[in-house]
SEVO-53351 format. One line per 3 residues: number of its first residue (from 1); their letters; for each residue x negated, z, y negated of C-alpha. Coordinates in Angstrom, 1 decimal, padded with zeros to 4 digits. Example, Ala and Ser with C-alpha at 12.3 -4.5 7.8 and 13.67 -1.06 7.14 Angstrom:
1) AS) -012.3:007.8:004.5  -013.7:007.1:001.1
end
This chain:
1) MRA) 001.1:013.3:015.7  003.3:011.7:018.4  001.7:010.6:021.6
4) LFR) 002.3:006.9:020.9  000.1:007.1:017.8  -002.5:009.3:019.5
7) DLL) -002.8:006.6:022.2  -004.0:004.2:019.4  -006.8:006.5:018.2
10) SQD) -010.6:005.8:018.6  -011.4:009.4:017.5  -009.8:012.8:017.4
13) PVR) -008.6:014.3:014.1  -011.2:016.5:012.4  -008.4:019.1:011.9
16) EEE) -004.6:019.5:011.7  -003.0:021.2:008.7  000.7:021.5:007.8
19) GVS) 001.7:018.6:010.1  -001.1:016.3:008.7  -003.8:014.9:010.9
22) FFG) -007.1:014.6:009.0  -009.8:012.0:009.9  -012.0:012.3:006.9
25) GEE) -012.6:009.8:004.1  -010.9:011.8:001.3  -013.5:010.6:-001.2
28) DGD) -012.1:007.0:-000.8  -008.6:008.0:-002.1  -007.0:008.7:-005.5
31) CFE) -007.7:012.1:-007.0  -004.4:013.7:-007.9  -004.1:016.7:-010.3
34) EED) -001.9:019.8:-009.9  000.5:018.3:-012.4  001.0:015.3:-010.1
37) VRF) 002.0:017.7:-007.3  004.4:019.6:-009.5  006.0:016.3:-010.5
40) WEE) 006.5:015.3:-006.9  007.9:018.7:-006.0  010.3:018.7:-009.0
43) GGL) 012.0:015.5:-007.9  009.5:012.7:-007.6  009.4:012.7:-003.8
46) TQN) 013.2:013.0:-003.6  013.6:009.9:-005.8  010.9:008.0:-003.8
49) WSK) 012.5:008.8:-000.4  015.8:007.3:-001.6  014.3:004.3:-003.5
52) SDL) 015.6:000.9:-002.6  013.1:-001.5:-004.3  012.3:-003.4:-001.1
55) ADR) 015.9:-003.8:000.1  017.1:-004.8:-003.3  015.1:-008.0:-003.4
58) PAG) 015.4:-011.0:-001.1  011.7:-011.2:-000.2  011.7:-007.5:000.6
61) RAL) 014.9:-007.8:002.8  013.2:-010.6:004.7  010.2:-008.4:005.5
64) LAE) 012.4:-005.5:006.5  014.5:-007.7:008.8  011.3:-009.0:010.5
67) IAR) 010.1:-005.4:011.0  013.5:-004.4:012.4  013.3:-007.2:014.9
70) KGG) 009.9:-006.0:016.1  011.1:-002.5:016.3  007.9:-000.5:015.7
73) PVI) 005.8:001.6:015.9  004.8:001.0:012.3  001.7:002.2:010.4
76) DLA) 002.0:002.2:006.6  -001.4:001.9:004.8  -002.2:003.7:001.6
79) SGP) 001.3:005.1:001.5  000.8:007.3:-001.6  003.6:009.2:-003.3
82) GLG) 006.0:006.3:-002.8  005.4:006.3:001.0  005.1:002.5:000.9
85) FLP) 007.6:000.6:003.2  008.7:003.7:005.2  011.7:004.9:003.3
88) AIL) 013.2:001.4:003.4  012.5:001.2:007.1  013.7:004.6:008.2
91) RPA) 016.9:004.8:006.2  018.7:002.1:008.2  016.6:002.6:011.4
94) PEV) 015.7:006.3:011.8  014.6:005.7:015.4  011.6:003.5:014.5
97) PCL) 008.4:005.5:015.0  006.4:005.4:011.7  003.1:006.8:010.5
100) ALD) 002.1:007.2:006.9  -001.6:006.9:006.3  -003.4:007.7:003.0
103) ASP) -006.9:008.9:002.1  -005.5:011.6:-000.3  -004.7:014.9:001.4
106) AVL) -002.7:016.1:-001.6  000.0:013.4:-001.3  000.4:013.8:002.4
109) LAW) 000.6:017.6:002.3  003.2:017.3:-000.5  005.3:015.0:001.7
112) SRW) 004.9:017.3:004.7  006.2:020.3:002.7  009.0:018.1:001.3
115) FRK) 010.1:017.0:004.8  010.3:020.5:006.1  012.1:021.9:003.0
118) NGV) 014.7:019.2:003.2  015.1:019.2:007.0  014.3:015.5:007.4
121) KNA) 014.7:014.6:011.0  013.3:011.1:010.9  010.1:011.9:009.0
124) PDL) 007.1:009.8:009.7  003.9:011.2:011.1  001.2:011.8:008.5
127) AAA) -002.5:010.9:008.7  -005.3:011.4:006.1  -007.8:008.6:006.6
130) SLF) -009.6:005.9:004.7  -008.8:002.2:004.9  -012.5:001.7:005.1
133) RLP) -012.7:003.6:008.4  -009.4:003.3:010.2  -009.2:005.8:013.1
136) FRD) -007.7:003.3:015.6  -009.1:001.4:018.5  -009.9:-002.3:018.3
139) SSV) -006.9:-004.5:018.7  -004.5:-001.6:019.2  -002.0:-001.7:016.3
142) GAY) 001.1:-003.9:016.5  002.4:-003.6:012.9  000.9:-002.5:009.6
145) TSF) 002.8:-002.3:006.3  001.4:-002.0:002.8  003.1:-001.9:-000.5
148) IGI) 000.4:-002.4:-003.1  -001.8:-000.4:-000.8  -004.7:-002.8:-000.1
151) SST) -005.2:-003.4:-003.8  -005.2:000.3:-004.5  -008.5:000.7:-002.6
154) RSG) -011.6:001.5:-004.5  -014.8:-000.6:-005.1  -012.9:-003.8:-006.2
157) EEG) -013.4:-006.9:-004.2  -015.9:-005.2:-001.8  -013.3:-002.5:-001.1
160) YAA) -010.6:-005.1:-000.5  -012.9:-007.0:002.0  -013.8:-003.7:003.8
163) ALA) -010.2:-002.7:004.1  -009.1:-006.1:005.4  -011.9:-006.1:007.9
166) EIR) -010.7:-002.8:009.3  -007.1:-003.9:009.4  -008.1:-007.1:011.3
169) RTL) -010.3:-005.1:013.7  -007.5:-002.8:014.7  -004.6:-005.3:014.7
172) RAD) -003.4:-006.6:018.0  -003.6:-010.3:018.7  000.2:-010.5:018.6
175) GAV) 000.5:-008.0:015.7  001.5:-008.5:012.1  000.7:-007.2:008.6
178) YAV) 003.7:-007.0:006.3  002.4:-006.6:002.7  003.5:-006.8:-000.9
181) ENE) 000.6:-007.3:-003.3  000.3:-008.1:-007.0  -002.0:-010.2:-009.2
184) FED) -002.1:-011.1:-012.8  -001.4:-014.7:-013.8  -003.6:-016.7:-016.2
187) LPG) -006.8:-014.7:-016.1  -008.6:-016.8:-018.7  -005.7:-016.1:-021.1
190) ILR) -006.0:-012.4:-020.4  -009.7:-012.5:-021.2  -009.0:-014.3:-024.5
193) LFE) -006.6:-011.5:-025.4  -009.2:-008.8:-024.9  -011.6:-010.8:-026.9
196) KAG) -009.2:-011.2:-029.8  -008.5:-007.5:-029.8  -012.2:-006.7:-029.7
199) KEP) -011.7:-004.8:-026.5  -013.8:-004.7:-023.3  -011.9:-006.3:-020.4
202) WDV) -011.0:-003.9:-017.6  -013.4:-003.8:-014.7  -011.0:-005.8:-012.5
205) FRE) -011.2:-008.7:-014.9  -015.0:-008.6:-015.1  -015.5:-009.2:-011.4
208) EDR) -016.0:-012.6:-010.0  -012.5:-014.2:-009.5  -012.0:-014.4:-005.8
211) GPW) -008.7:-016.3:-006.2  -005.2:-015.2:-005.1  -004.4:-012.7:-002.4
214) RKR) -003.5:-015.5:000.0  -007.2:-016.7:-000.2  -008.5:-013.2:000.3
217) FEE) -006.4:-012.7:003.4  -007.4:-016.0:004.9  -011.1:-015.5:004.1
220) AGF) -010.8:-012.1:005.9  -009.6:-013.8:009.1  -005.8:-013.8:008.7
223) RTE) -003.3:-016.6:008.9  -000.5:-016.5:006.3  002.7:-016.9:008.2
226) SES) 004.9:-016.6:005.1  004.5:-015.9:001.4  007.3:-015.5:-001.1
229) CFL) 007.8:-014.2:-004.6  008.9:-010.6:-004.5  008.9:-010.0:-008.3
232) RRR) 007.5:-011.6:-011.4  007.3:-009.1:-014.3  006.2:-009.5:-017.9
235) LTG) 004.0:-006.6:-019.2  005.2:-004.7:-022.2  003.6:-002.1:-024.5
238) RDN) 005.2:000.6:-022.4  003.1:-000.4:-019.4  -000.5:-000.2:-020.5
241) ELG) -003.1:-001.3:-023.0  -002.9:-004.9:-021.9  000.8:-004.9:-022.5
244) RIA) 000.2:-003.5:-026.0  -002.4:-006.1:-026.8  -000.2:-008.9:-025.6
247) GEY) 002.6:-007.7:-027.8  000.4:-007.5:-030.8  -000.7:-011.2:-030.4
250) GAD) 002.7:-012.5:-029.3  001.5:-013.4:-025.9  003.1:-013.1:-022.5
253) VFL) 001.2:-011.5:-019.6  002.8:-011.7:-016.2  002.2:-009.7:-013.1
256) RFS) 003.3:-011.5:-009.9  004.2:-009.5:-006.7  004.2:-011.6:-003.5
259) AFV) 005.5:-010.6:000.0  003.3:-011.7:002.9  003.6:-011.8:006.7
262) LRK) 000.0:-012.1:008.1  -001.2:-012.8:011.6  -004.7:-012.4:013.0
265) R) -006.7:-015.6:013.5
end
């Protein structure tokens, strides 16, 4: 890990392995199987490193332009096998210092091996840590990014609140969070679909509705500087069970992705 990221730490890594700094919290991440690792090694990571989802959409380009103006360093949260914002940041600006953080050791070790195998010169630093216990000092981080990372945390609304509290704790007063998050539209309509199909709603739909992400962010102590529609997509039967149920009953279920710039209040 580069010195500029080490300077942000509130604790030393538990260990270093294959270029990954480990801080604990593996139990808070996704559990990947050997077949997932094989898929990544057989081309999944290559495809993800060259992906252009963010830069292809106006809301994504606006976030990337804002990050470019700031210049880094950047810490991407719950980077996963897609590496969050980092491919889109590093492709045009390889000089920006970036760190990919995820609770899952498997995904970070796979990326570390892929970077070495492909001789990637502008690879981000890699840290295995939980969003519930970020290893950074209070008010130390200038820029966080997250592409569907916050909502990927476990424990539902309690998990979202815990992660947001840690992000706010470690964010500098002049720092920013650049995030893309998604949410289903028309929750009452979705519950009626499950009822018609005689199916139990997913756990996420059984929790108390805390409102849209903007409300979650603001209740966690953030100010929404900007919010824009990144993507609005209709579910199909190829997506999941909910998409299949919607197709059977001639209903439309939409998933809305929004791009945010957040500041600490």
